[in-house]
Each structure stands twice: as C-alpha cells, then as structure tokens.
N, C-alpha and C positions, 0 to 999 in steps of 0.2 A: 506494499499500498507505503507504503513514504515513496521505495521507488515512482511511483506513477505520477505522486504528486512532483519530486520534483522534474518528470521530462513534460509532465503537465507546465510545468508555474515556467519552463526552459522555452519549450514552444508559446507560451503567450506570451513570454518576453520578445522569445522573436521578433514574433510577428508585429508586437505594437514599436522595439527596433526599426523594423523595415519600414511600416508606415510612418515614422517619424524623420527617415531617412528619403524618401520618397516624395515628402512633403513640403522639405529642406531640400532638395530639388527643385520642385518645382520656381518654389520662393529664389531660389539664383536666378534660376531661368526667365522668370518673369522684372528679373529687379535687372539682371543685364540686360533684357529686350528693353526693357524702360530709358535703364543711359543710354543704349543701342540709338535708342531714338533721339532723345533730348541730345548727346552728341552731334545727329544729323544734323537736326531742327539748325541747330547754332554754327554748323557750318555751314548752312545757306541761306542763312539770316547777314554772314560775316561781309559777303561780297555785293552784298545789297547797299551794304553804309558805308562802304568804298563810297 
C-alpha cells in the first residue's frame, strides 16, 4: 500500500510539473512574440520620423 502511494504521488507530481512547464513555455512564447511585434513597430516608426 505504501509503495502504491509513493507511485501515485510521483505520477501526480510529474503531471503537475509537466503542466507547469508547458504553461511557462507558452508564457515565454507570448512574451517573445509581443517583444518581436513591438520591436518591428519601433523599427517601422523610426524611419518615418527621420
């Protein structure tokens, strides 16, 4: 019984860890995309002001 609890806890812990990792990856992707868009906008605005 004790062994099954350890196995079940490990599986649940790994599942939470994987889900947290995927969520963090998506947040980083969104932030990178947002930074890239703002950088592109800044590049296109600068030549117009010259």
